[in-house]
Steps between C-alpha positions, in 0.01 A plus 500: 500500500634844413454822691260618234275200566410617848231722641469872520452850640612855405685808619812714488819447691399795717204298628241739364173381358527497125243616255387182333405533137285222364685248287359450151305175463677239294835676508810332645789712380574844640774758458675647799298822461175302509616320815585838653141611430350178640708481817603852596863381514766693317694359206812540715345280772400234246852488357644489853269209595632316195864576590472375859312182412144591593391499134733268312438366153295787363438424135638732237372595158716446192629856556590431863205684655369346822167321461311425821228235527193479722697255711769766546236754602358252751849450642541878529173505695646253749827693525300814571311334782824367645639855488195625688566245773840654555678185384864586425598489134758230578221278635288566191793403279548186710132418462528544121804270496310238697207516258737450208663203676173310501248325717755350738538851650137526618599465865758778486261728312228423754732589789610824332139607447402395853781716645383793288144446618614511863681829431190646334279396794746663743497822296120495490489466880741795534285708267184409692666613824607822330149552366358457851734772631398732216133432566544587870682824411238594241221438753687709758542794263145471371365510856737782596398702193131453577555605863701803387232605251226453760699713749556773238132529413392557860 
């Protein structure tokens, strides 16, 4: 199984939500500029992903132009989700290598994704605690503002 035969997600290396253009029905060959439009990634990021091993074996036209498939776009979707989890690029590259190595790496891939999931859950808990503090502060200032306004109108 190749990296391009796996699942998907989308996003830029800066972990921002991309603008997802709809892929044309029946099409399975895209230029780098079309992939940029579909994913919100930059051409520089796409070329970098290829260089570091996250997007190996991108087909080329007879003139050498990169040609991405739907499978490649699905893989970019997965890479984007992994970026959003905060997974280090080195771990994403390792995951891609494991996928390329074949089915005998399922256990290692599973463990890598489980560790990432634990990290995401810990970050969510931290954010929920932070949100609770913000909510308390907002309630305090809302109450204080109402009391101040009521005092001023007397």
